[in-house]
Structures are given as C-alpha cells and as structure tokens.
N, CA, C and O atoms as a CHARMM CRD file, in Angstrom:
* protein
*
  280
    1    1 MET  N     -8.11500 -42.30400  -2.75700 PROA 1      0.00000
    2    1 MET  CA    -9.54000 -42.36900  -2.58400 PROA 1      0.00000
    3    1 MET  C    -10.02600 -43.72300  -3.11100 PROA 1      0.00000
    4    1 MET  O     -9.63000 -44.15100  -4.19500 PROA 1      0.00000
    5    2 THR  N    -10.88000 -44.38800  -2.34400 PROA 2      0.00000
    6    2 THR  CA   -11.39200 -45.70000  -2.69900 PROA 2      0.00000
    7    2 THR  C    -12.87500 -45.61900  -3.02400 PROA 2      0.00000
    8    2 THR  O    -13.64500 -44.97900  -2.30800 PROA 2      0.00000
    9    3 SER  N    -13.26500 -46.27000  -4.10400 PROA 3      0.00000
   10    3 SER  CA   -14.67800 -46.32600  -4.48100 PROA 3      0.00000
   11    3 SER  C    -15.22900 -47.70700  -4.17400 PROA 3      0.00000
   12    3 SER  O    -14.53100 -48.71100  -4.31400 PROA 3      0.00000
   13    4 VAL  N    -16.47300 -47.74900  -3.76100 PROA 4      0.00000
   14    4 VAL  CA   -17.13300 -49.01200  -3.49500 PROA 4      0.00000
   15    4 VAL  C    -18.09500 -49.27400  -4.64700 PROA 4      0.00000
   16    4 VAL  O    -18.91900 -48.42500  -4.98700 PROA 4      0.00000
   17    5 VAL  N    -17.98200 -50.44700  -5.23800 PROA 5      0.00000
   18    5 VAL  CA   -18.85500 -50.82500  -6.34600 PROA 5      0.00000
   19    5 VAL  C    -19.73200 -51.96700  -5.88500 PROA 5      0.00000
   20    5 VAL  O    -19.23200 -52.98600  -5.40900 PROA 5      0.00000
   21    6 LYS  N    -21.04300 -51.80300  -6.02400 PROA 6      0.00000
   22    6 LYS  CA   -21.98700 -52.84200  -5.64700 PROA 6      0.00000
   23    6 LYS  C    -22.36200 -53.63100  -6.88600 PROA 6      0.00000
   24    6 LYS  O    -22.82700 -53.05100  -7.86700 PROA 6      0.00000
   25    7 ILE  N    -22.17200 -54.93300  -6.86200 PROA 7      0.00000
   26    7 ILE  CA   -22.48900 -55.78600  -7.99400 PROA 7      0.00000
   27    7 ILE  C    -23.75600 -56.56200  -7.67500 PROA 7      0.00000
   28    7 ILE  O    -23.81700 -57.28800  -6.68200 PROA 7      0.00000
   29    8 LYS  N    -24.76900 -56.40400  -8.52400 PROA 8      0.00000
   30    8 LYS  CA   -26.01400 -57.13900  -8.33900 PROA 8      0.00000
   31    8 LYS  C    -25.89800 -58.46500  -9.07100 PROA 8      0.00000
   32    8 LYS  O    -25.58400 -58.50600 -10.26000 PROA 8      0.00000
   33    9 THR  N    -26.15200 -59.54100  -8.35400 PROA 9      0.00000
   34    9 THR  CA   -26.02400 -60.86100  -8.96100 PROA 9      0.00000
   35    9 THR  C    -27.36700 -61.43500  -9.40100 PROA 9      0.00000
   36    9 THR  O    -27.40000 -62.43900 -10.11300 PROA 9      0.00000
   37   10 LYS  N    -28.48000 -60.81500  -8.98900 PROA 10     0.00000
   38   10 LYS  CA   -29.79500 -61.31500  -9.34900 PROA 10     0.00000
   39   10 LYS  C    -30.38400 -60.47400 -10.47400 PROA 10     0.00000
   40   10 LYS  O    -30.07800 -59.28600 -10.57700 PROA 10     0.00000
   41   11 PRO  N    -31.22600 -61.06900 -11.32200 PROA 11     0.00000
   42   11 PRO  CA   -31.89600 -60.28500 -12.35400 PROA 11     0.00000
   43   11 PRO  C    -32.80900 -59.23100 -11.74100 PROA 11     0.00000
   44   11 PRO  O    -33.19900 -59.33800 -10.57800 PROA 11     0.00000
   45   12 ILE  N    -33.14100 -58.23100 -12.51600 PROA 12     0.00000
   46   12 ILE  CA   -33.98200 -57.13200 -12.03700 PROA 12     0.00000
   47   12 ILE  C    -35.30700 -57.64300 -11.48700 PROA 12     0.00000
   48   12 ILE  O    -35.78000 -57.14600 -10.46400 PROA 12     0.00000
   49   13 PHE  N    -35.91800 -58.63000 -12.14700 PROA 13     0.00000
   50   13 PHE  CA   -37.22900 -59.09000 -11.73700 PROA 13     0.00000
   51   13 PHE  C    -37.19600 -60.08000 -10.58800 PROA 13     0.00000
   52   13 PHE  O    -38.25200 -60.48500 -10.10300 PROA 13     0.00000
   53   14 ALA  N    -36.02300 -60.48000 -10.14100 PROA 14     0.00000
   54   14 ALA  CA   -35.93600 -61.50100  -9.10300 PROA 14     0.00000
   55   14 ALA  C    -36.63800 -61.07200  -7.82400 PROA 14     0.00000
   56   14 ALA  O    -37.32600 -61.88200  -7.20300 PROA 14     0.00000
   57   15 ALA  N    -36.48200 -59.83700  -7.42200 PROA 15     0.00000
   58   15 ALA  CA   -37.10800 -59.36500  -6.19000 PROA 15     0.00000
   59   15 ALA  C    -38.62400 -59.33000  -6.32700 PROA 15     0.00000
   60   15 ALA  O    -39.33700 -59.52300  -5.34200 PROA 15     0.00000
   61   16 ARG  N    -39.12400 -59.08700  -7.52800 PROA 16     0.00000
   62   16 ARG  CA   -40.56400 -59.00700  -7.74000 PROA 16     0.00000
   63   16 ARG  C    -41.21200 -60.38100  -7.81100 PROA 16     0.00000
   64   16 ARG  O    -42.43500 -60.48100  -7.71400 PROA 16     0.00000
   65   17 ARG  N    -40.43000 -61.44000  -7.97500 PROA 17     0.00000
   66   17 ARG  CA   -40.97900 -62.78900  -8.03300 PROA 17     0.00000
   67   17 ARG  C    -41.35500 -63.29900  -6.65100 PROA 17     0.00000
   68   17 ARG  O    -42.14500 -64.23500  -6.52800 PROA 17     0.00000
   69   18 VAL  N    -40.80500 -62.70000  -5.62600 PROA 18     0.00000
   70   18 VAL  CA   -41.08100 -63.13600  -4.26500 PROA 18     0.00000
   71   18 VAL  C    -42.49700 -62.70000  -3.89600 PROA 18     0.00000
   72   18 VAL  O    -42.87300 -61.54300  -4.08500 PROA 18     0.00000
   73   19 LYS  N    -43.26600 -63.63200  -3.37300 PROA 19     0.00000
   74   19 LYS  CA   -44.63200 -63.30000  -2.99000 PROA 19     0.00000
   75   19 LYS  C    -44.62700 -62.29100  -1.84100 PROA 19     0.00000
   76   19 LYS  O    -43.77900 -62.34400  -0.95000 PROA 19     0.00000
   77   20 LYS  N    -45.58600 -61.38000  -1.88200 PROA 20     0.00000
   78   20 LYS  CA   -45.70900 -60.38000  -0.83100 PROA 20     0.00000
   79   20 LYS  C    -46.12000 -61.04200   0.48000 PROA 20     0.00000
   80   20 LYS  O    -45.68100 -60.65300   1.56300 PROA 20     0.00000
   81   21 CYS  N    -46.97800 -62.05300   0.34900 PROA 21     0.00000
   82   21 CYS  CA   -47.47000 -62.76200   1.52600 PROA 21     0.00000
   83   21 CYS  C    -47.81000 -64.18600   1.11000 PROA 21     0.00000
   84   21 CYS  O    -48.39200 -64.39700   0.04600 PROA 21     0.00000
   85   22 ASP  N    -47.45700 -65.15800   1.93200 PROA 22     0.00000
   86   22 ASP  CA   -47.75700 -66.55300   1.60600 PROA 22     0.00000
   87   22 ASP  C    -49.25300 -66.83600   1.59000 PROA 22     0.00000
   88   22 ASP  O    -49.69000 -67.82200   0.99700 PROA 22     0.00000
   89   23 CYS  N    -50.03900 -65.98200   2.23200 PROA 23     0.00000
   90   23 CYS  CA   -51.47600 -66.22200   2.32200 PROA 23     0.00000
   91   23 CYS  C    -52.23300 -65.69300   1.10200 PROA 23     0.00000
   92   23 CYS  O    -53.41900 -65.98600   0.95200 PROA 23     0.00000
   93   24 GLU  N    -51.58800 -64.93100   0.23700 PROA 24     0.00000
   94   24 GLU  CA   -52.27100 -64.35600  -0.92200 PROA 24     0.00000
   95   24 GLU  C    -52.41700 -65.36300  -2.05100 PROA 24     0.00000
   96   24 GLU  O    -51.55300 -66.21600  -2.25500 PROA 24     0.00000
   97   25 GLU  N    -53.52500 -65.25300  -2.78600 PROA 25     0.00000
   98   25 GLU  CA   -53.76200 -66.05700  -3.97300 PROA 25     0.00000
   99   25 GLU  C    -53.59300 -65.18400  -5.20200 PROA 25     0.00000
  100   25 GLU  O    -53.69100 -63.95900  -5.12700 PROA 25     0.00000
  101   26 ARG  N    -53.34100 -65.82000  -6.32000 PROA 26     0.00000
  102   26 ARG  CA   -53.30600 -65.09400  -7.59600 PROA 26     0.00000
  103   26 ARG  C    -54.74800 -64.80600  -8.00800 PROA 26     0.00000
  104   26 ARG  O    -55.47100 -65.71000  -8.42800 PROA 26     0.00000
  105   27 LEU  N    -55.15700 -63.56400  -7.88900 PROA 27     0.00000
  106   27 LEU  CA   -56.52300 -63.18700  -8.22200 PROA 27     0.00000
  107   27 LEU  C    -56.60600 -62.41600  -9.52600 PROA 27     0.00000
  108   27 LEU  O    -57.51700 -62.62900 -10.32600 PROA 27     0.00000
  109   28 HSD  N    -55.64900 -61.51800  -9.73900 PROA 28     0.00000
  110   28 HSD  CA   -55.65400 -60.71700 -10.96700 PROA 28     0.00000
  111   28 HSD  C    -54.22800 -60.36300 -11.35500 PROA 28     0.00000
  112   28 HSD  O    -53.31700 -60.33700 -10.52700 PROA 28     0.00000
  113   29 ALA  N    -54.06700 -60.09000 -12.65600 PROA 29     0.00000
  114   29 ALA  CA   -52.74000 -59.75300 -13.18200 PROA 29     0.00000
  115   29 ALA  C    -52.88400 -58.65100 -14.21300 PROA 29     0.00000
  116   29 ALA  O    -53.96100 -58.42700 -14.76600 PROA 29     0.00000
  117   30 GLN  N    -51.76600 -57.96300 -14.46300 PROA 30     0.00000
  118   30 GLN  CA   -51.75800 -56.96600 -15.52800 PROA 30     0.00000
  119   30 GLN  C    -50.47300 -57.11100 -16.32600 PROA 30     0.00000
  120   30 GLN  O    -49.41400 -57.42900 -15.78500 PROA 30     0.00000
  121   31 ALA  N    -50.59300 -56.86800 -17.63500 PROA 31     0.00000
  122   31 ALA  CA   -49.42200 -56.96400 -18.51300 PROA 31     0.00000
  123   31 ALA  C    -48.48500 -55.80400 -18.20300 PROA 31     0.00000
  124   31 ALA  O    -48.91700 -54.65300 -18.14900 PROA 31     0.00000
  125   32 VAL  N    -47.19700 -56.10400 -18.00000 PROA 32     0.00000
  126   32 VAL  CA   -46.22100 -55.06900 -17.68000 PROA 32     0.00000
  127   32 VAL  C    -45.17200 -54.89400 -18.77100 PROA 32     0.00000
  128   32 VAL  O    -44.52500 -53.84900 -18.84400 PROA 32     0.00000
  129   33 LYS  N    -44.99600 -55.90600 -19.62000 PROA 33     0.00000
  130   33 LYS  CA   -44.04400 -55.82100 -20.73100 PROA 33     0.00000
  131   33 LYS  C    -44.50000 -56.71600 -21.87000 PROA 33     0.00000
  132   33 LYS  O    -45.23300 -57.68300 -21.66300 PROA 33     0.00000
  133   34 ARG  N    -44.05500 -56.38000 -23.08300 PROA 34     0.00000
  134   34 ARG  CA   -44.28000 -57.24300 -24.24700 PROA 34     0.00000
  135   34 ARG  C    -43.03900 -58.08500 -24.47000 PROA 34     0.00000
  136   34 ARG  O    -41.92700 -57.65900 -24.15700 PROA 34     0.00000
  137   35 ILE  N    -43.22900 -59.29000 -25.01500 PROA 35     0.00000
  138   35 ILE  CA   -42.11900 -60.19800 -25.28500 PROA 35     0.00000
  139   35 ILE  C    -42.02100 -60.37100 -26.80300 PROA 35     0.00000
  140   35 ILE  O    -42.98900 -60.75600 -27.45800 PROA 35     0.00000
  141   36 TYR  N    -40.82500 -60.07900 -27.35600 PROA 36     0.00000
  142   36 TYR  CA   -40.58500 -60.17500 -28.79500 PROA 36     0.00000
  143   36 TYR  C    -39.51900 -61.21900 -29.07900 PROA 36     0.00000
  144   36 TYR  O    -38.58300 -61.39000 -28.29700 PROA 36     0.00000
  145   37 ASP  N    -39.66100 -61.91600 -30.20000 PROA 37     0.00000
  146   37 ASP  CA   -38.63000 -62.83500 -30.67100 PROA 37     0.00000
  147   37 ASP  C    -37.42600 -62.00900 -31.10900 PROA 37     0.00000
  148   37 ASP  O    -37.57800 -61.05100 -31.86600 PROA 37     0.00000
  149   38 ARG  N    -36.24500 -62.36500 -30.64500 PROA 38     0.00000
  150   38 ARG  CA   -35.04100 -61.57400 -30.94300 PROA 38     0.00000
  151   38 ARG  C    -34.68500 -61.60900 -32.43700 PROA 38     0.00000
  152   38 ARG  O    -34.22800 -60.60600 -32.98500 PROA 38     0.00000
  153   39 GLN  N    -34.88900 -62.74300 -33.08800 PROA 39     0.00000
  154   39 GLN  CA   -34.51000 -62.88500 -34.49600 PROA 39     0.00000
  155   39 GLN  C    -35.47000 -62.16600 -35.43700 PROA 39     0.00000
  156   39 GLN  O    -35.04000 -61.43700 -36.33100 PROA 39     0.00000
  157   40 THR  N    -36.77800 -62.37300 -35.23500 PROA 40     0.00000
  158   40 THR  CA   -37.77500 -61.85600 -36.18000 PROA 40     0.00000
  159   40 THR  C    -38.40300 -60.53800 -35.74500 PROA 40     0.00000
  160   40 THR  O    -38.93900 -59.80900 -36.58000 PROA 40     0.00000
  161   41 GLY  N    -38.34800 -60.22000 -34.45900 PROA 41     0.00000
  162   41 GLY  CA   -39.00200 -59.01400 -33.95100 PROA 41     0.00000
  163   41 GLY  C    -40.49900 -59.19500 -33.76400 PROA 41     0.00000
  164   41 GLY  O    -41.21000 -58.23700 -33.46000 PROA 41     0.00000
  165   42 GLU  N    -40.98100 -60.42400 -33.94500 PROA 42     0.00000
  166   42 GLU  CA   -42.40400 -60.73000 -33.82700 PROA 42     0.00000
  167   42 GLU  C    -42.83300 -60.74400 -32.35000 PROA 42     0.00000
  168   42 GLU  O    -42.10500 -61.24100 -31.49100 PROA 42     0.00000
  169   43 LEU  N    -44.01800 -60.19500 -32.06900 PROA 43     0.00000
  170   43 LEU  CA   -44.58200 -60.24500 -30.72100 PROA 43     0.00000
  171   43 LEU  C    -44.97500 -61.69200 -30.42100 PROA 43     0.00000
  172   43 LEU  O    -45.79300 -62.27500 -31.13200 PROA 43     0.00000
  173   44 VAL  N    -44.38800 -62.27300 -29.36200 PROA 44     0.00000
  174   44 VAL  CA   -44.63900 -63.67400 -29.04500 PROA 44     0.00000
  175   44 VAL  C    -45.30200 -63.87300 -27.68500 PROA 44     0.00000
  176   44 VAL  O    -45.62400 -65.00200 -27.31500 PROA 44     0.00000
  177   45 GLY  N    -45.51100 -62.78500 -26.93500 PROA 45     0.00000
  178   45 GLY  CA   -46.16400 -62.92700 -25.63600 PROA 45     0.00000
  179   45 GLY  C    -46.10900 -61.65300 -24.81400 PROA 45     0.00000
  180   45 GLY  O    -45.66800 -60.60300 -25.28100 PROA 45     0.00000
  181   46 TRP  N    -46.57000 -61.77700 -23.57500 PROA 46     0.00000
  182   46 TRP  CA   -46.61200 -60.65900 -22.64100 PROA 46     0.00000
  183   46 TRP  C    -46.11200 -61.13300 -21.28900 PROA 46     0.00000
  184   46 TRP  O    -46.24100 -62.31000 -20.95100 PROA 46     0.00000
  185   47 LEU  N    -45.54600 -60.22700 -20.52300 PROA 47     0.00000
  186   47 LEU  CA   -45.08800 -60.52000 -19.17200 PROA 47     0.00000
  187   47 LEU  C    -46.12900 -59.92600 -18.22500 PROA 47     0.00000
  188   47 LEU  O    -46.41000 -58.72900 -18.27300 PROA 47     0.00000
  189   48 TYR  N    -46.69200 -60.76600 -17.37400 PROA 48     0.00000
  190   48 TYR  CA   -47.74800 -60.34100 -16.45400 PROA 48     0.00000
  191   48 TYR  C    -47.25000 -60.30100 -15.02000 PROA 48     0.00000
  192   48 TYR  O    -46.47300 -61.15800 -14.59800 PROA 48     0.00000
  193   49 GLU  N    -47.70400 -59.29700 -14.27000 PROA 49     0.00000
  194   49 GLU  CA   -47.43000 -59.22100 -12.83500 PROA 49     0.00000
  195   49 GLU  C    -48.74200 -59.46700 -12.10000 PROA 49     0.00000
  196   49 GLU  O    -49.73700 -58.78000 -12.33100 PROA 49     0.00000
  197   50 TRP  N    -48.72900 -60.44500 -11.22100 PROA 50     0.00000
  198   50 TRP  CA   -49.91700 -60.82000 -10.45200 PROA 50     0.00000
  199   50 TRP  C    -50.01900 -59.98300  -9.18100 PROA 50     0.00000
  200   50 TRP  O    -49.05600 -59.32800  -8.78300 PROA 50     0.00000
  201   51 ASN  N    -51.17400 -60.00700  -8.55500 PROA 51     0.00000
  202   51 ASN  CA   -51.38800 -59.27600  -7.30900 PROA 51     0.00000
  203   51 ASN  C    -50.47200 -59.77100  -6.19200 PROA 51     0.00000
  204   51 ASN  O    -50.26700 -59.06200  -5.20700 PROA 51     0.00000
  205   52 THR  N    -49.92100 -60.97000  -6.33000 PROA 52     0.00000
  206   52 THR  CA   -49.01100 -61.52200  -5.31800 PROA 52     0.00000
  207   52 THR  C    -47.57100 -61.04800  -5.51500 PROA 52     0.00000
  208   52 THR  O    -46.71300 -61.26800  -4.66000 PROA 52     0.00000
  209   53 GLY  N    -47.31300 -60.38900  -6.66200 PROA 53     0.00000
  210   53 GLY  CA   -45.95200 -59.96600  -6.96900 PROA 53     0.00000
  211   53 GLY  C    -45.23800 -60.90900  -7.91700 PROA 53     0.00000
  212   53 GLY  O    -44.15200 -60.59200  -8.40200 PROA 53     0.00000
  213   54 ASP  N    -45.83900 -62.07800  -8.19100 PROA 54     0.00000
  214   54 ASP  CA   -45.24900 -63.03000  -9.13800 PROA 54     0.00000
  215   54 ASP  C    -45.23600 -62.43100 -10.54200 PROA 54     0.00000
  216   54 ASP  O    -46.15400 -61.70500 -10.92500 PROA 54     0.00000
  217   55 ILE  N    -44.18900 -62.74000 -11.30300 PROA 55     0.00000
  218   55 ILE  CA   -44.07600 -62.32600 -12.69700 PROA 55     0.00000
  219   55 ILE  C    -44.08400 -63.60000 -13.55200 PROA 55     0.00000
  220   55 ILE  O    -43.27700 -64.50300 -13.33000 PROA 55     0.00000
  221   56 THR  N    -44.99900 -63.67200 -14.53200 PROA 56     0.00000
  222   56 THR  CA   -45.07600 -64.85300 -15.38300 PROA 56     0.00000
  223   56 THR  C    -45.27400 -64.44600 -16.83800 PROA 56     0.00000
  224   56 THR  O    -45.95300 -63.45900 -17.12200 PROA 56     0.00000
  225   57 PRO  N    -44.68400 -65.20200 -17.76000 PROA 57     0.00000
  226   57 PRO  CA   -44.91200 -64.91900 -19.18100 PROA 57     0.00000
  227   57 PRO  C    -46.20600 -65.56900 -19.65100 PROA 57     0.00000
  228   57 PRO  O    -46.59400 -66.62700 -19.15700 PROA 57     0.00000
  229   58 ARG  N    -46.86200 -64.93700 -20.59800 PROA 58     0.00000
  230   58 ARG  CA   -48.04000 -65.50100 -21.27400 PROA 58     0.00000
  231   58 ARG  C    -47.69700 -65.51500 -22.74600 PROA 58     0.00000
  232   58 ARG  O    -47.60300 -64.46100 -23.37500 PROA 58     0.00000
  233   59 TRP  N    -47.50900 -66.70400 -23.30500 PROA 59     0.00000
  234   59 TRP  CA   -47.08600 -66.84800 -24.69000 PROA 59     0.00000
  235   59 TRP  C    -48.29700 -66.87300 -25.60700 PROA 59     0.00000
  236   59 TRP  O    -49.33200 -67.43700 -25.25200 PROA 59     0.00000
  237   60 SER  N    -48.17900 -66.26400 -26.79000 PROA 60     0.00000
  238   60 SER  CA   -49.26600 -66.28300 -27.76600 PROA 60     0.00000
  239   60 SER  C    -49.34200 -67.63900 -28.46600 PROA 60     0.00000
  240   60 SER  O    -50.40200 -68.01100 -28.97000 PROA 60     0.00000
  241   61 ALA  N    -48.25200 -68.37200 -28.50200 PROA 61     0.00000
  242   61 ALA  CA   -48.20600 -69.72600 -29.07500 PROA 61     0.00000
  243   61 ALA  C    -47.23800 -70.53400 -28.21800 PROA 61     0.00000
  244   61 ALA  O    -47.39300 -70.59100 -26.99800 PROA 61     0.00000
  245   62 ALA  N    -46.25400 -71.15200 -28.83400 PROA 62     0.00000
  246   62 ALA  CA   -45.25400 -71.92200 -28.08900 PROA 62     0.00000
  247   62 ALA  C    -44.25500 -70.98400 -27.40900 PROA 62     0.00000
  248   62 ALA  O    -43.94700 -69.92100 -27.94700 PROA 62     0.00000
  249   63 PRO  N    -43.74700 -71.36300 -26.23300 PROA 63     0.00000
  250   63 PRO  CA   -42.73600 -70.54200 -25.56300 PROA 63     0.00000
  251   63 PRO  C    -41.47600 -70.38900 -26.41800 PROA 63     0.00000
  252   63 PRO  O    -41.08700 -71.31600 -27.12800 PROA 63     0.00000
  253   64 HSD  N    -40.85100 -69.23100 -26.34700 PROA 64     0.00000
  254   64 HSD  CA   -39.61000 -68.95500 -27.06600 PROA 64     0.00000
  255   64 HSD  C    -38.47800 -68.81300 -26.06000 PROA 64     0.00000
  256   64 HSD  O    -38.71400 -68.44900 -24.90800 PROA 64     0.00000
  257   65 SER  N    -37.25300 -69.09500 -26.48400 PROA 65     0.00000
  258   65 SER  CA   -36.11700 -68.99200 -25.56900 PROA 65     0.00000
  259   65 SER  C    -35.26000 -67.75900 -25.84500 PROA 65     0.00000
  260   65 SER  O    -34.65200 -67.22400 -24.91900 PROA 65     0.00000
  261   66 ASP  N    -35.19500 -67.29800 -27.08400 PROA 66     0.00000
  262   66 ASP  CA   -34.36300 -66.14400 -27.43600 PROA 66     0.00000
  263   66 ASP  C    -35.28700 -64.94200 -27.64700 PROA 66     0.00000
  264   66 ASP  O    -35.74700 -64.67500 -28.75800 PROA 66     0.00000
  265   67 VAL  N    -35.54700 -64.21900 -26.53900 PROA 67     0.00000
  266   67 VAL  CA   -36.53900 -63.14800 -26.57600 PROA 67     0.00000
  267   67 VAL  C    -35.98300 -61.83300 -26.05800 PROA 67     0.00000
  268   67 VAL  O    -34.92600 -61.77900 -25.42900 PROA 67     0.00000
  269   68 VAL  N    -36.73900 -60.76500 -26.34600 PROA 68     0.00000
  270   68 VAL  CA   -36.41800 -59.41600 -25.87000 PROA 68     0.00000
  271   68 VAL  C    -37.67800 -58.88400 -25.19500 PROA 68     0.00000
  272   68 VAL  O    -38.78400 -59.05200 -25.71000 PROA 68     0.00000
  273   69 TYR  N    -37.50700 -58.24500 -24.04300 PROA 69     0.00000
  274   69 TYR  CA   -38.63200 -57.64700 -23.34000 PROA 69     0.00000
  275   69 TYR  C    -38.68000 -56.14900 -23.61300 PROA 69     0.00000
  276   69 TYR  O    -37.65800 -55.46700 -23.54100 PROA 69     0.00000
  277   70 GLU  N    -39.86000 -55.64400 -23.92400 PROA 70     0.00000
  278   70 GLU  CA   -40.02100 -54.20300 -24.17100 PROA 70     0.00000
  279   70 GLU  C    -40.37000 -53.50300 -22.89000 PROA 70     0.00000
  280   70 GLU  O    -40.54800 -52.28500 -22.88100 PROA 70     0.00000
C-alpha cells in the first residue's frame, strides 16, 4: 500500500497575501493576531488583514525579527 504525502512549501499566510482583486484598494483592516518578542514575551505589534486580503504587521515601536504570532 502506498501513501501520498503532500508537502506545502509556502507559509500559511502566503495565500492570504494575494489580493482578491487588482481593482480593490486598502480601505479597512482588522487585527487577526498579536506579535510577541520571542525572547522577552513582550507584545511588540499586531498582524492586520486588509479588505484586499493583504496581511501586514503593525509594530508598536521598531520592527522585530525574532517574533511569535498568537
């Protein structure tokens, strides 16, 4: 018996970054996740999803590179 394993090579949010329509503008967004510093556990920003489907981080101060999403 042979099993087929599907390997996803793109991050989970990659599909959501694609705009739904090229004609849409960014009009409104809502926070979908919190961003925490991995070392300190401090809240450093939020991840927003726009009406176009784009996902962007909003940092409370300077951008961080070693983060965890809630």
